[in-house]
C-alpha positions in Angstrom: 71.0 52.3 79.7 70.4 55.7 81.3 73.2 57.2 83.4 72.4 58.7 86.8 73.3 62.3 87.6 76.2 61.1 89.8 77.6 59.0 87.1 77.4 61.9 84.6 79.1 64.2 87.1 81.9 61.7 87.7 82.5 61.5 83.9 82.4 65.2 83.6 85.0 65.7 86.4 87.2 63.1 84.8 87.1 64.9 81.5 87.9 68.2 83.1 90.8 66.6 84.9 92.1 65.2 81.6 91.8 68.5 79.9 93.7 70.3 82.7 96.5 67.8 82.5 96.9 68.6 78.9 97.6 72.2 79.6 101.3 72.4 79.7 103.3 74.7 81.8 105.0 77.6 80.0 108.6 76.9 79.0 109.7 80.5 79.5 108.8 83.7 81.4 105.5 85.0 80.1 105.2 88.7 79.1 102.0 90.3 80.3 101.4 93.2 77.9 97.8 93.8 79.0 95.4 93.1 81.8 93.7 90.6 79.5 96.9 88.6 79.3 96.9 88.4 83.1 93.3 87.3 83.2 94.1 84.5 80.6 96.9 83.2 82.8 94.7 83.2 85.9 92.0 81.3 84.0 94.4 78.8 82.4 96.3 78.0 85.7 93.7 78.5 88.5 95.6 76.4 91.0 99.1 77.6 90.3 101.1 80.3 92.0 102.1 83.0 89.6 105.4 84.8 90.2 105.2 88.3 88.7 108.3 90.5 88.2 107.1 94.1 87.9 109.9 96.1 86.2 110.7 98.9 83.8 113.2 99.2 80.9 114.8 102.3 82.5 115.4 100.5 85.9 119.0 99.5 86.7 118.2 97.0 89.5 115.6 95.4 87.2 118.4 94.7 84.7 120.4 93.0 87.4 117.4 91.0 88.6 116.1 89.8 85.2 118.7 87.0 84.6 118.1 85.7 88.2 114.4 85.6 87.6 114.8 83.8 84.3 117.3 81.3 85.7 114.9 80.4 88.5 112.1 80.1 86.0 114.0 77.3 84.3 114.6 75.6 87.6 111.0 75.8 88.9 109.1 75.8 85.6 107.1 72.7 86.6 106.0 74.3 89.9 105.1 77.9 89.2 104.1 80.3 86.4 106.6 83.1 85.9 105.5 86.3 84.3 107.0 89.8 83.7 105.2 93.1 83.6 106.6 96.4 82.3 104.9 98.9 84.6 104.9 101.6 81.9 103.2 99.2 79.4 100.7 97.5 81.7 99.8 100.3 84.1 96.4 98.8 84.9 98.0 95.7 86.5 100.6 97.8 88.3 97.9 100.1 89.7 95.7 97.1 90.8 98.6 95.7 92.9 99.8 99.1 94.0 103.3 98.8 92.6 105.2 101.9 93.8 108.8 100.7 93.2 110.5 98.4 90.7 111.5 95.7 90.7 108.7 94.3 92.8 108.0 90.6 92.8 104.5 89.3 93.6 103.5 85.8 94.4 99.9 85.5 93.4 97.4 82.7 93.9 93.9 83.0 92.4 94.5 86.7 92.0 95.4 87.3 95.6 98.9 88.3 96.7 100.3 85.7 99.1 103.8 87.3 99.3 105.6 90.4 98.0 109.2 91.4 97.7 110.3 94.9 96.7 113.8 95.3 95.2 116.1 93.1 93.3 116.3 89.8 95.0 119.5 87.7 95.0 119.4 84.2 93.5 119.4 82.6 96.9 116.6 84.8 98.3 114.2 84.2 95.4 115.1 80.5 95.5 114.3 80.3 99.2 110.9 82.1 98.6 110.1 79.5 95.8 111.1 76.5 97.9 108.9 77.7 100.8 105.9 78.0 98.5 106.4 74.8 96.6 103.6 72.3 97.4 
């Protein structure tokens, strides 16, 4: 028996949905060493908000902020993708998003910045941002 185009499309969409559900959320903060790493994350999680911490190894406030960012990643790991970018290592991404100070946290959906925070956020401030963005 021959399937109609609509039936085939329905089957295709179901398979795509099943495949997407198999993609598991990262269990830790992802390190984006290159622009290609960033593109892979966008492609793998097209409907997720990506929280990116732009920092540098020489930055004092970044060292204060890192444990806060990592703690909230553990708390919100099922809701968001958390990533870290060293601006000296991944200059292309830092230039694309016009990062002029570190730490800077970007909240990105489908490659577009939906929110930005410059400076080291407190635990409560970042948590409030995340709660406001959670679907």
